[in-house]
N, CA, C and O atoms as a MOPAC input file, in Angstrom:
PM7 MOZYME 1SCF
protein

 N     14.43800 1    22.16900 1     0.53900 1
 C     13.63600 1    21.30500 1     1.38400 1
 C     14.40400 1    20.98900 1     2.64400 1
 O     15.62900 1    21.10800 1     2.66700 1
 N     13.70900 1    20.58700 1     3.69600 1
 C     14.37600 1    20.22600 1     4.93300 1
 C     15.06400 1    18.87500 1     4.80300 1
 O     14.71800 1    18.07500 1     3.93400 1
 N     16.03100 1    18.62900 1     5.66200 1
 C     16.78200 1    17.37300 1     5.57500 1
 C     15.91400 1    16.15800 1     5.87600 1
 O     16.12800 1    15.08700 1     5.30800 1
 N     14.93900 1    16.31400 1     6.76200 1
 C     14.09200 1    15.17300 1     7.11700 1
 C     12.91200 1    15.00900 1     6.16900 1
 O     12.21000 1    13.99900 1     6.22500 1
 N     12.68600 1    15.98800 1     5.30000 1
 C     11.55700 1    15.93500 1     4.38600 1
 C     11.84300 1    14.99500 1     3.22100 1
 O     12.93500 1    15.02100 1     2.65400 1
 N     10.85700 1    14.16100 1     2.86000 1
 C     11.04000 1    13.22700 1     1.75800 1
 C     10.32300 1    13.67900 1     0.49700 1
 O     10.51000 1    13.09200 1    -0.56900 1
 N      9.51000 1    14.71300 1     0.60900 1
 C      8.76000 1    15.20700 1    -0.54600 1
 C      9.00500 1    16.70600 1    -0.69700 1
 O      9.40600 1    17.38800 1     0.24600 1
 N      8.75200 1    17.19700 1    -1.90800 1
 C      8.85700 1    18.62600 1    -2.16300 1
 C      7.56300 1    19.08800 1    -2.81300 1
 O      6.82300 1    18.29500 1    -3.39500 1
 N      7.30500 1    20.38400 1    -2.70400 1
 C      6.11600 1    20.94400 1    -3.33100 1
 C      6.42200 1    21.24000 1    -4.79500 1
 O      7.57200 1    21.16000 1    -5.22600 1
 N      5.38600 1    21.58200 1    -5.55200 1
 C      5.57600 1    21.89400 1    -6.96200 1
 C      6.41600 1    23.15800 1    -7.13000 1
 O      7.22600 1    23.25500 1    -8.05200 1
 N      6.21800 1    24.12300 1    -6.23700 1
 C      7.00600 1    25.36700 1    -6.29000 1
 C      8.48400 1    25.06600 1    -6.05100 1
 O      9.34400 1    25.61700 1    -6.73800 1
 N      8.78800 1    24.19900 1    -5.08600 1
 C     10.17500 1    23.81400 1    -4.82400 1
 C     10.76000 1    23.07400 1    -6.02500 1
 O     11.94100 1    23.23100 1    -6.33600 1
 N      9.93800 1    22.26700 1    -6.70200 1
 C     10.39100 1    21.55200 1    -7.89700 1
 C     10.74900 1    22.53800 1    -9.00700 1
 O     11.76800 1    22.38100 1    -9.67900 1
 N      9.90600 1    23.55600 1    -9.19500 1
 C     10.18100 1    24.55700 1   -10.22300 1
 C     11.45000 1    25.34200 1    -9.90600 1
 O     12.22500 1    25.65900 1   -10.80800 1
 N     11.66600 1    25.65700 1    -8.62600 1
 C     12.89100 1    26.35900 1    -8.22500 1
 C     14.12000 1    25.50000 1    -8.50800 1
 O     15.14300 1    26.00300 1    -8.97300 1
 N     14.01800 1    24.21200 1    -8.22700 1
 C     15.13700 1    23.30800 1    -8.48500 1
 C     15.43000 1    23.22600 1    -9.97700 1
 O     16.59200 1    23.16300 1   -10.37600 1
 N     14.39200 1    23.22600 1   -10.80100 1
 C     14.59700 1    23.21000 1   -12.25000 1
 C     15.27900 1    24.49000 1   -12.73200 1
 O     16.11300 1    24.44100 1   -13.63600 1
 N     14.94000 1    25.61600 1   -12.14700 1
 C     15.57800 1    26.87400 1   -12.52700 1
 C     17.06100 1    26.85300 1   -12.18900 1
 O     17.89100 1    27.28500 1   -12.98900 1
 N     17.39700 1    26.34500 1   -10.99500 1
 C     18.80600 1    26.24800 1   -10.60800 1
 C     19.55200 1    25.27500 1   -11.52400 1
 O     20.68600 1    25.53700 1   -11.92600 1
 N     18.92200 1    24.17600 1   -11.84300 1
 C     19.53400 1    23.18500 1   -12.71200 1
 C     19.72800 1    23.72500 1   -14.13000 1
 O     20.73000 1    23.43100 1   -14.78200 1
 N     18.76500 1    24.51100 1   -14.59700 1
 C     18.86400 1    25.05300 1   -15.96000 1
 C     20.04800 1    26.00200 1   -16.07700 1
 O     20.70600 1    26.04000 1   -17.11700 1
 N     20.32900 1    26.77200 1   -15.02500 1
 C     21.47000 1    27.68800 1   -15.05200 1
 C     22.78500 1    26.92100 1   -15.18100 1
 O     23.70200 1    27.36700 1   -15.87000 1
 N     22.87400 1    25.77100 1   -14.52100 1
 C     24.10500 1    24.98000 1   -14.57400 1
 C     24.22800 1    24.21500 1   -15.88100 1
 O     25.32900 1    24.07100 1   -16.41400 1
 N     23.11600 1    23.72400 1   -16.40000 1
 C     23.13900 1    22.88500 1   -17.59900 1
 C     23.34000 1    23.70600 1   -18.87600 1
 O     24.09700 1    23.30900 1   -19.76200 1
 N     22.66100 1    24.84500 1   -18.96300 1
 C     22.73100 1    25.69200 1   -20.15500 1
 C     23.34600 1    27.03300 1   -19.77500 1
 O     22.64300 1    28.04000 1   -19.69000 1
 N     24.65800 1    27.04800 1   -19.54800 1
 C     25.35500 1    28.26700 1   -19.10000 1
 C     25.37700 1    29.35300 1   -20.16600 1
 O     25.35900 1    30.54100 1   -19.84300 1
 N     25.41500 1    28.95100 1   -21.44100 1
 C     25.55600 1    29.92200 1   -22.51800 1
 C     24.24900 1    30.65000 1   -22.83800 1
 O     24.27400 1    31.65500 1   -23.54800 1
 N     23.10300 1    30.16700 1   -22.32900 1
 C     21.80500 1    30.77300 1   -22.64400 1
 C     21.33800 1    31.66200 1   -21.49600 1
 O     21.81700 1    31.56100 1   -20.36600 1
 N     20.39200 1    32.53200 1   -21.82200 1
 C     19.82900 1    33.38700 1   -20.77100 1
 C     18.99000 1    32.51400 1   -19.81900 1
 O     18.66500 1    31.36500 1   -20.11500 1
 N     18.65700 1    33.10600 1   -18.67600 1
 C     17.90900 1    32.34600 1   -17.66200 1
 C     16.58500 1    31.82100 1   -18.20500 1
 O     16.23100 1    30.66300 1   -17.98400 1
 N     15.85200 1    32.68400 1   -18.92400 1
 C     14.54100 1    32.28300 1   -19.45100 1
 C     14.67600 1    31.19100 1   -20.51100 1
 O     13.89200 1    30.24200 1   -20.51800 1
 N     15.65800 1    31.31100 1   -21.40200 1
 C     15.86800 1    30.28300 1   -22.42800 1
 C     16.31100 1    28.96900 1   -21.80700 1
 O     15.90700 1    27.89900 1   -22.26200 1
 N     17.13200 1    29.03900 1   -20.78000 1
 C     17.61100 1    27.83200 1   -20.11300 1
 C     16.45700 1    27.08100 1   -19.44700 1
 O     16.38800 1    25.85300 1   -19.50200 1
 N     15.55400 1    27.83500 1   -18.81800 1
 C     14.38900 1    27.20900 1   -18.17600 1
 C     13.51100 1    26.53800 1   -19.23100 1
 O     13.01700 1    25.43100 1   -19.01700 1
 N     13.31700 1    27.20600 1   -20.36700 1
 C     12.50900 1    26.62200 1   -21.43800 1
 C     13.14800 1    25.35100 1   -21.98400 1
 O     12.43900 1    24.40000 1   -22.31600 1
 N     14.48100 1    25.31800 1   -22.08300 1
 C     15.18300 1    24.11000 1   -22.54600 1
 C     15.00100 1    22.95500 1   -21.56800 1
 O     14.81000 1    21.81300 1   -21.98500 1
 N     15.06000 1    23.24500 1   -20.27900 1
 C     14.83500 1    22.20200 1   -19.25500 1
 C     13.41800 1    21.67700 1   -19.35300 1
 O     13.20200 1    20.46800 1   -19.27000 1
 N     12.43800 1    22.57300 1   -19.53100 1
 C     11.05100 1    22.14500 1   -19.66700 1
 C     10.86600 1    21.24400 1   -20.88900 1
 O     10.07700 1    20.30000 1   -20.84900 1
 N     11.58500 1    21.53000 1   -21.97000 1
 C     11.50800 1    20.69100 1   -23.16600 1
 C     12.07300 1    19.29700 1   -22.89400 1
 O     11.57300 1    18.30400 1   -23.42400 1
 N     13.12600 1    19.22800 1   -22.05900 1
 C     13.73600 1    17.92800 1   -21.74300 1
 C     12.78800 1    17.02500 1   -20.95700 1
 O     12.75300 1    15.81400 1   -21.17700 1
 N     12.02000 1    17.61600 1   -20.04000 1
 C     11.16500 1    16.78600 1   -19.17300 1
 C      9.73400 1    16.68300 1   -19.68000 1
 O      8.92300 1    15.96900 1   -19.09000 1
 N      9.41500 1    17.37600 1   -20.75300 1
 C      8.04300 1    17.38600 1   -21.26100 1
 C      7.60900 1    15.99300 1   -21.71200 1
 O      8.30600 1    15.34600 1   -22.49400 1
 N      6.45700 1    15.53000 1   -21.21900 1
 C      5.88300 1    14.24900 1   -21.62600 1
 C      6.52600 1    13.03300 1   -20.98600 1
 O      6.25600 1    11.90600 1   -21.40200 1
 N      7.37000 1    13.23500 1   -19.98200 1
 C      8.03400 1    12.10600 1   -19.32600 1
 C      7.49700 1    11.94800 1   -17.91500 1
 O      6.97600 1    12.89300 1   -17.32300 1
 N      7.63300 1    10.73400 1   -17.38400 1
 C      7.17800 1    10.44400 1   -16.02900 1
 C      8.38800 1    10.17700 1   -15.15100 1
 O      9.45100 1     9.83300 1   -15.66600 1
 N      8.25500 1    10.32700 1   -13.83300 1
 C      9.37400 1    10.02900 1   -12.94100 1
 C      9.77900 1     8.55400 1   -13.03900 1
 O      8.93400 1     7.67100 1   -13.18500 1
 N     11.06800 1     8.31600 1   -12.95600 1
 C     11.59000 1     6.95100 1   -13.02100 1
 C     12.19000 1     6.61000 1   -11.66500 1
 O     13.00400 1     7.35900 1   -11.12500 1
 N     11.78500 1     5.49000 1   -11.13200 1
 C     12.34300 1     5.02200 1    -9.87100 1
 C     13.39300 1     3.97500 1   -10.21700 1
 O     13.07400 1     2.92100 1   -10.76800 1
 N     14.62500 1     4.26700 1    -9.89700 1
 C     15.69300 1     3.33600 1   -10.23800 1
 C     16.07000 1     2.49800 1    -9.02100 1
 O     15.93700 1     2.94600 1    -7.88200 1
 N     16.53800 1     1.28900 1    -9.27200 1
 C     16.98100 1     0.41100 1    -8.19800 1
 C     15.87000 1    -0.35100 1    -7.51100 1
 O     16.08400 1    -0.90700 1    -6.43300 1
 N     14.70100 1    -0.39300 1    -8.09900 1
 C     13.57200 1    -1.10100 1    -7.49800 1
 C     13.42200 1    -2.44800 1    -8.18500 1
 O     13.45600 1    -2.53100 1    -9.41300 1
 N     13.25800 1    -3.49100 1    -7.40200 1
 C     13.10300 1    -4.82400 1    -7.95400 1
 C     11.73600 1    -4.96300 1    -8.59600 1
 O     10.72400 1    -4.58200 1    -8.00900 1
 N     11.71100 1    -5.50100 1    -9.78600 1
 C     10.44800 1    -5.69100 1   -10.49200 1
 C      9.80900 1    -7.01700 1   -10.07100 1
 O     10.50000 1    -7.97000 1    -9.71300 1
 N      8.48800 1    -7.05400 1   -10.12000 1
 C      7.75900 1    -8.26700 1    -9.76700 1
 C      7.93000 1    -9.30500 1   -10.87100 1
 O      7.87800 1    -8.98200 1   -12.05800 1
 N      8.13300 1   -10.53600 1   -10.46800 1
 C      8.31000 1   -11.62900 1   -11.42600 1
 C      7.04300 1   -12.46900 1   -11.42100 1
 O      6.56500 1   -12.87700 1   -10.36300 1
 N      6.50500 1   -12.72400 1   -12.59400 1
 C      5.34000 1   -13.59700 1   -12.67600 1
 C      5.74700 1   -14.86300 1   -13.42500 1
 O      5.79000 1   -14.89000 1   -14.65500 1
 N      6.03800 1   -15.88800 1   -12.67000 1
 C      6.40400 1   -17.16600 1   -13.26600 1
 C      5.47600 1   -18.23300 1   -12.69900 1
 O      4.85000 1   -18.01400 1   -11.66200 1
 N      5.37600 1   -19.36600 1   -13.35000 1
 C      4.50900 1   -20.42700 1   -12.82000 1
 C      4.90600 1   -20.87800 1   -11.41500 1
 O      4.04700 1   -21.22900 1   -10.60600 1
 N      6.19900 1   -20.86700 1   -11.12800 1
 C      6.65800 1   -21.28700 1    -9.80500 1
 C      6.17600 1   -20.32000 1    -8.73500 1
 O      5.66800 1   -20.74700 1    -7.69700 1
 N      6.33000 1   -19.02600 1    -8.97500 1
 C      5.90200 1   -18.03000 1    -7.99900 1
 C      4.39100 1   -18.07100 1    -7.81300 1
 O      3.90500 1   -17.96700 1    -6.68700 1
 N      3.64700 1   -18.21800 1    -8.89700 1
 C      2.18800 1   -18.25100 1    -8.76900 1
 C      1.72900 1   -19.49800 1    -8.01800 1
 O      0.75000 1   -19.44200 1    -7.27400 1
 N      2.42000 1   -20.62000 1    -8.20000 1
 C      2.06900 1   -21.84400 1    -7.47900 1
 C      2.37300 1   -21.69700 1    -5.99000 1
 O      1.58900 1   -22.14500 1    -5.15300 1
 N      3.49600 1   -21.07600 1    -5.65500 1
 C      3.86000 1   -20.91500 1    -4.25300 1
 C      2.98700 1   -19.90000 1    -3.53000 1
 O      2.82900 1   -19.98000 1    -2.31200 1
 N      2.42200 1   -18.95400 1    -4.25800 1
 C      1.59200 1   -17.93500 1    -3.62600 1
 C      0.10300 1   -18.22100 1    -3.74500 1
 O     -0.71000 1   -17.38700 1    -3.34500 1
 N     -0.27900 1   -19.37300 1    -4.28400 1
 C     -1.68800 1   -19.73700 1    -4.39500 1
 C     -2.17000 1   -20.23200 1    -3.03800 1
 O     -1.79300 1   -21.32200 1    -2.60800 1
 N     -3.00100 1   -19.44100 1    -2.35700 1
 C     -3.42100 1   -19.76700 1    -0.98700 1
 C     -4.37300 1   -20.95500 1    -0.93300 1
 O     -4.57200 1   -21.52100 1     0.14200 1
 N     -4.96600 1   -21.35100 1    -2.05500 1
 C     -5.88000 1   -22.49300 1    -2.03100 1
 C     -5.12400 1   -23.80600 1    -1.84600 1
 O     -5.72700 1   -24.81300 1    -1.47400 1
 N     -3.82200 1   -23.81400 1    -2.09900 1
 C     -3.02400 1   -25.03100 1    -1.94700 1
 C     -2.31200 1   -25.11400 1    -0.60300 1
 O     -1.58900 1   -26.07800 1    -0.34900 1
 N     -2.50200 1   -24.12500 1     0.26000 1
 C     -1.86900 1   -24.14500 1     1.57500 1
 C     -2.53700 1   -25.20200 1     2.45900 1
 O     -3.73300 1   -25.46000 1     2.32300 1
 N     -1.77400 1   -25.80600 1     3.35300 1
 C     -2.29700 1   -26.83900 1     4.24100 1
 C     -1.94600 1   -26.49300 1     5.68400 1
 O     -1.16800 1   -25.57700 1     5.94700 1
 N     -2.52500 1   -27.23300 1     6.59600 1
 C     -2.19800 1   -27.07100 1     8.01200 1
 C     -2.61200 1   -25.72100 1     8.55000 1
 O     -3.64900 1   -25.17200 1     8.17800 1
 N     -1.77200 1   -25.19200 1     9.44400 1
 C     -2.10800 1   -23.91700 1    10.08400 1
 C     -2.02000 1   -22.75400 1     9.10200 1
 O     -2.65700 1   -21.72400 1     9.32200 1
 N     -1.23800 1   -22.89200 1     8.01000 1
 C     -1.13800 1   -21.81400 1     7.03200 1
 C     -2.47200 1   -21.60100 1     6.31500 1
 O     -2.80000 1   -20.48000 1     5.92800 1
 N     -3.23900 1   -22.68000 1     6.14000 1
 C     -4.52300 1   -22.58600 1     5.45400 1
 C     -5.49100 1   -21.68800 1     6.22400 1
 O     -6.33100 1   -21.02200 1     5.61900 1
 N     -5.38000 1   -21.66700 1     7.54400 1
 C     -6.29400 1   -20.88800 1     8.36900 1
 C     -5.98500 1   -19.40200 1     8.35200 1
 O     -6.76300 1   -18.61000 1     8.88300 1
 N     -4.88100 1   -19.00800 1     7.76000 1
 C     -4.50200 1   -17.59800 1     7.73500 1
 C     -5.18000 1   -16.82400 1     6.61600 1
 O     -5.05200 1   -15.60200 1     6.55200 1
 N     -5.90900 1   -17.51600 1     5.72200 1
 C     -6.53800 1   -16.85900 1     4.57200 1
 C     -8.00500 1   -17.22500 1     4.49300 1
 O     -8.39200 1   -18.33500 1     4.86000 1
 N     -8.83000 1   -16.29400 1     4.01300 1
 C    -10.24400 1   -16.59700 1     3.79900 1
 C    -10.39300 1   -17.27700 1     2.43300 1
 O     -9.40900 1   -17.37900 1     1.70000 1
 N    -11.59800 1   -17.74400 1     2.07000 1
 C    -11.76100 1   -18.46800 1     0.79600 1
 C    -11.34800 1   -17.68300 1    -0.44800 1
 O    -10.97500 1   -18.28600 1    -1.45500 1
 N    -11.40800 1   -16.34400 1    -0.40000 1
 C    -11.00700 1   -15.56100 1    -1.56700 1
 C     -9.49500 1   -15.41600 1    -1.68900 1
 O     -9.00500 1   -14.93700 1    -2.71200 1
 N     -8.74100 1   -15.82500 1    -0.65400 1
 C     -7.29000 1   -15.72000 1    -0.68900 1
 C     -6.76300 1   -14.49500 1     0.02500 1
 O     -5.55200 1   -14.28200 1     0.06800 1
 N     -7.65400 1   -13.67600 1     0.59300 1
 C     -7.22900 1   -12.48400 1     1.32400 1
 C     -6.81300 1   -12.88900 1     2.73000 1
 O     -7.45500 1   -13.73800 1     3.34800 1
 N     -5.75800 1   -12.29700 1     3.23100 1
 C     -5.26600 1   -12.62700 1     4.56500 1
 C     -6.22000 1   -12.18800 1     5.65600 1
 O     -6.89800 1   -11.16900 1     5.52700 1
 N     -6.27200 1   -12.96700 1     6.73900 1
 C     -7.15400 1   -12.63900 1     7.85500 1
 C     -6.47200 1   -11.74100 1     8.88500 1
 O     -7.12400 1   -11.26200 1     9.81300 1
 N     -5.18800 1   -11.51000 1     8.73400 1
 C     -4.47600 1   -10.65400 1     9.67700 1
 C     -4.22500 1   -11.37000 1    10.99300 1
 O     -3.87900 1   -12.55100 1    11.01100 1
 N     -4.40100 1   -10.64900 1    12.09400 1
 C     -4.11500 1   -11.19800 1    13.42300 1
 C     -5.01400 1   -12.38300 1    13.74100 1
 O     -4.58000 1   -13.31400 1    14.42000 1
 N     -6.25200 1   -12.37200 1    13.26800 1
 C     -7.17600 1   -13.48300 1    13.52700 1
 C     -6.66900 1   -14.78200 1    12.91700 1
 O     -6.99200 1   -15.85800 1    13.42100 1
 N     -5.88700 1   -14.71400 1    11.85000 1
 C     -5.34300 1   -15.91500 1    11.23100 1
 C     -4.06000 1   -16.39200 1    11.87000 1
 O     -3.67100 1   -17.54600 1    11.69100 1
 N     -3.38300 1   -15.50600 1    12.62600 1
 C     -2.11300 1   -15.88000 1    13.23500 1
 C     -2.24400 1   -16.34900 1    14.67100 1
 O     -1.47900 1   -17.20200 1    15.12200 1
 N     -3.20500 1   -15.80000 1    15.38800 1
 C     -3.32000 1   -16.10400 1    16.81700 1
 C     -4.71400 1   -16.64000 1    17.13300 1
 O     -5.68700 1   -16.31200 1    16.45400 1
 N     -4.79300 1   -17.46100 1    18.16500 1
 C     -6.08800 1   -17.94700 1    18.63300 1
 C     -6.70100 1   -16.86100 1    19.50400 1
 O     -6.22600 1   -16.60700 1    20.61100 1
 N     -7.74800 1   -16.22400 1    19.01100 1
 C     -8.41100 1   -15.17700 1    19.77000 1
 C     -9.46500 1   -15.80200 1    20.67000 1
 O    -10.28700 1   -16.59900 1    20.21700 1
 N     -9.43800 1   -15.44200 1    21.93000 1
 C    -10.34100 1   -16.01800 1    22.92200 1
 C    -11.64900 1   -15.23700 1    22.92700 1
 O    -11.64600 1   -14.00800 1    22.99300 1
 N    -12.77100 1   -15.96000 1    22.85800 1
 C    -14.09300 1   -15.34300 1    22.91700 1
 C    -14.48600 1   -15.20200 1    24.38200 1
 O    -14.69400 1   -16.20400 1    25.06600 1
 N    -14.59000 1   -13.97300 1    24.86700 1
 C    -14.92100 1   -13.74000 1    26.27700 1
 C    -16.36100 1   -13.26200 1    26.44200 1
 O    -16.67500 1   -12.54500 1    27.39200 1
 N    -17.24000 1   -13.66100 1    25.51000 1
 C    -18.62900 1   -13.19700 1    25.57800 1
 C    -19.43800 1   -13.93500 1    26.63900 1
 O    -20.49300 1   -13.44700 1    27.04600 1
 N    -18.97800 1   -15.09100 1    27.09700 1
 C    -19.70600 1   -15.85100 1    28.10200 1
 C    -20.55400 1   -16.96100 1    27.52300 1
 O    -21.14300 1   -17.73400 1    28.27800 1
 N    -20.63700 1   -17.06600 1    26.20600 1
 C    -21.41400 1   -18.10800 1    25.56200 1
 C    -20.48400 1   -19.23100 1    25.11600 1
 O    -19.31700 1   -18.99600 1    24.80500 1
 N    -21.01600 1   -20.45900 1    25.08800 1
 C    -20.24200 1   -21.58000 1    24.57000 1
 C    -20.21300 1   -21.49600 1    23.04900 1
 O    -21.05700 1   -20.83700 1    22.44200 1
 N    -19.24400 1   -22.16300 1    22.43800 1
 C    -19.02900 1   -21.99900 1    21.00100 1
 C    -20.20200 1   -22.49200 1    20.15900 1
 O    -20.41500 1   -21.97100 1    19.06400 1
 N    -20.97200 1   -23.47700 1    20.62700 1
 C    -22.06400 1   -24.01200 1    19.82900 1
 C    -23.37500 1   -23.25400 1    19.94800 1
 O    -24.31400 1   -23.54700 1    19.20800 1
 N    -23.47100 1   -22.28200 1    20.86300 1
 C    -24.72100 1   -21.56800 1    21.08900 1
 C    -24.97300 1   -20.58300 1    19.95400 1
 O    -24.12600 1   -19.73900 1    19.66400 1
 N    -26.13900 1   -20.68800 1    19.31000 1
 C    -26.41600 1   -19.89900 1    18.11400 1
 C    -27.19000 1   -18.61300 1    18.37800 1
 O    -27.29700 1   -17.78400 1    17.47500 1
 N    -27.73100 1   -18.41200 1    19.57000 1
 C    -28.56900 1   -17.24300 1    19.84500 1
 C    -27.87600 1   -16.25300 1    20.77600 1
 O    -28.52000 1   -15.63900 1    21.62500 1
 N    -26.58400 1   -16.10300 1    20.61800 1
 C    -25.83300 1   -15.18100 1    21.47800 1
 C    -26.28900 1   -13.75300 1    21.22500 1
 O    -26.48000 1   -13.34400 1    20.08000 1
 N    -26.46300 1   -12.99600 1    22.31000 1
 C    -26.83900 1   -11.59400 1    22.19100 1
 C    -28.32100 1   -11.35000 1    22.02700 1
 O    -28.70900 1   -10.21200 1    21.76300 1
 N    -29.17400 1   -12.35000 1    22.16900 1
 C    -30.61100 1   -12.15700 1    21.98500 1
 C    -31.36700 1   -12.11500 1    23.31000 1
 O    -32.59300 1   -11.99800 1    23.30100 1
 N    -30.68100 1   -12.20500 1    24.44700 1
 C    -31.34700 1   -12.25400 1    25.74100 1
 C    -32.16000 1   -10.98600 1    25.99200 1
 O    -33.32900 1   -11.06600 1    26.36800 1
 N    -31.54700 1    -9.81300 1    25.78500 1
 C    -32.26000 1    -8.55200 1    26.03000 1
 C    -33.49800 1    -8.44100 1    25.16500 1
 O    -34.53100 1    -7.94700 1    25.61700 1
 N    -33.40800 1    -8.88900 1    23.93800 1
 C    -34.54200 1    -8.82100 1    23.01400 1
 C    -35.67900 1    -9.72300 1    23.51600 1
 O    -36.84700 1    -9.33900 1    23.44600 1
 N    -35.34800 1   -10.90300 1    24.01400 1
 C    -36.37000 1   -11.82700 1    24.51300 1
 C    -37.02400 1   -11.29200 1    25.77600 1
 O    -38.23800 1   -11.41000 1    25.94200 1
 N    -36.22500 1   -10.69900 1    26.68100 1
 C    -36.76200 1   -10.16100 1    27.93700 1
 C    -37.69900 1    -9.00000 1    27.66000 1
 O    -38.76900 1    -8.91900 1    28.26300 1
 N    -37.32000 1    -8.09700 1    26.75900 1
 C    -38.15700 1    -6.94900 1    26.45200 1
 C    -39.42700 1    -7.36200 1    25.70800 1
 O    -40.46900 1    -6.72300 1    25.85900 1
 N    -39.34500 1    -8.42300 1    24.91000 1
 C    -40.49900 1    -8.87800 1    24.15500 1
 C    -41.56900 1    -9.50400 1    25.02900 1
 O    -42.74600 1    -9.47700 1    24.66700 1
 N    -41.19100 1   -10.07300 1    26.17900 1
 C    -42.16100 1   -10.74200 1    27.03100 1
 C    -42.89700 1    -9.76200 1    27.93400 1
 O    -43.92300 1   -10.13600 1    28.50200 1
 N    -42.43500 1    -8.54800 1    28.09500 1
 C    -43.08200 1    -7.56700 1    28.98300 1
 C    -44.25700 1    -6.90100 1    28.33000 1
 O    -44.90600 1    -6.05300 1    28.94300 1

């Protein structure tokens, strides 16, 4: 694989297993060594080592419960607890030309066409 590449194809994986089998089982033929390697990995899943596991404790769940947030932090989440993204962090200016209390924004064209 290339130095900048983070993934390999299945064919590259099989080639790596063949090279590894030659080093691990020197006393066996190439075909037997490959079969022994396949037996070692059969039925197993990849293991990611060094990754921090998620902790579920009452303290963590209380601190991450968005329904208990107050002040400006409360405005960063919708009622379901999902984050609003940029709309929750910054005051977005409405440049539509209508005042905030006007409820019929965007209906002018419809009214003009309806009267003709």
